[in-house]
N, C-alpha and C positions, 0 to 999 in steps of 0.2 A: 547704437554704435557697435560696430564690428569688433570682435575680440582682438584681431590683429592690429586694428587701428588704435585701440586702447593701449595695447602693449607697445606699439610704436611710440606713443606719447610717454609711456612709462620709461622706455629705453632712452628717450630724449630728455627726460626729466621735465616734461611739459604737461603732465597729466594733472587734472583738477578734480575736485570733488564732483563737479557737474558731469565730467566725463564718466566717472564711475556710476553715478546715478543713471545717466542716459544709457549706459551699457546694460545696467540691470533692467531698465524699462524695456529696452529692445529685446533682451533675452526673454522676459515675460511675454512680450507680444509674439515671440517666436515659439511659444509653447513650453518654455522651461519654467520650472518652479521649484524652489527650495525655501526653507525657512529663512536663511540669511539673505537670499536673493530678494525675497519679498520685503524684508526690512530695509535692505539697501535701496530698493526702488522707492520706498516710502519716506526716506529721510528728507526733511525739509530744511530750509535755510534758518539760521546759519548752521552750516555743517562743519564739523571738526574733521579735518583731513585724516587724522589718525584713526578715528572711529570709522570713517568711510572705508579706508583701506583695510581695516580689520574685517569688516563685513564683506568686502570684495574678496579677500583671501579665503574667508570661510565659504562663501558662495562658490568660488572657483573650485575648491576642494569638494564640496558637496555635489557639484555637477560633474566631477571627475574629468575636468578639462585638462588638456595638455597645453603647457606654456609654449607659445610659438617662438621660433628663433628670431633673432634680429633680422636676418635676411628675409624671412617670410613676412615680417611686419613691414619692412621697407618696401618690398614689392607690392604689398597690399595697399599701403598708404600712397605710393606713387600712382597706382591704378585709381585710387580714390580721387587724387588730384586731377588725373586725366578726365575722369567722369565729370568732375566739377567744371572743367574747362569746356567740355563738349556740351554740357547741360546749360551753361550760361556764358556765352561768348563775350558778353560785356565785361566779364572779369578775367578774361583770358590773359591779358598782358600782366595784370597784377599777380595772378597765380603763377604764371610762368616765371616772372621776374623775382618775386618774393618767396616762392615756395619750391617750385620744381627745380630751378637752378641750384638751390642749396641742397636739395635732396640728391641730385646727381653729383654735385661736387663732393658732398660729404660721404656718400654711400656707394657710388658706382664708379668703377673704372671699366667702362664698357663703350666700345666704339659705336654701338647702336644708339646709345644715349648722348653721344657727344654733340648731336644736333642742338641740344638745349644750351650748350655753351654759345653756339652760333646765334641762337635766338636771343640769348641774353645780350650779346654784342649788338644785335639789330635794335633791341629795345634801348640800349645805352645810346647808340647813335641817334635814334629817333628822339629820345627825351633830352639828352645832354650833349650830344656831339654835334659835329658840323653837318651830319646827314648828307654826305656827298652823293650817296645813291638815291636821294630823294625818296626814302622809304616812307610809305604811308602807314597809318594806323591799321587800315583795312588789310594791307599786305601782311603785316605782322600777325594780326589776328588769324588770317587765313592759314598762314604757316603754322602757328601754334595749334590750331584746331586740327589741321591735317596730321601733325605729329602726335597729338594727344590721342587721336583715334587709333593710331598704330599700337599704342601701349595700354589700351584698356583690356583687362583680362575678363 
């Protein structure tokens, strides 16, 4: 797991002990190693979140990493969601509707991203509305994937 994505989850109060352990494993796979990082990566279930966070904080300091800003984390997580959409178009509607829309709503006031409001409305019309425009699932997925490709960093 990427550090910025982990921190995004921290900022949103959605981080789990699994997230910390997965981050530690990813760091080890990328060639980093410290005493606390090794311990964090090896913690097994059941995990105590307070113990996990303590080892994370120690490892972070031992690695001399800089805590990313909320804006950096949001941009990184949004790019992560866009990659998930492009990598698996079958989940495009759910990711766009349940995750991207809320990211844009909660973290961006940006004309470039306003298209995700429109996409959310298209999905609403398709799923729950009268669908006057006879929008198909394929049309929505194509629109979502096209927009996702524009926002991958």
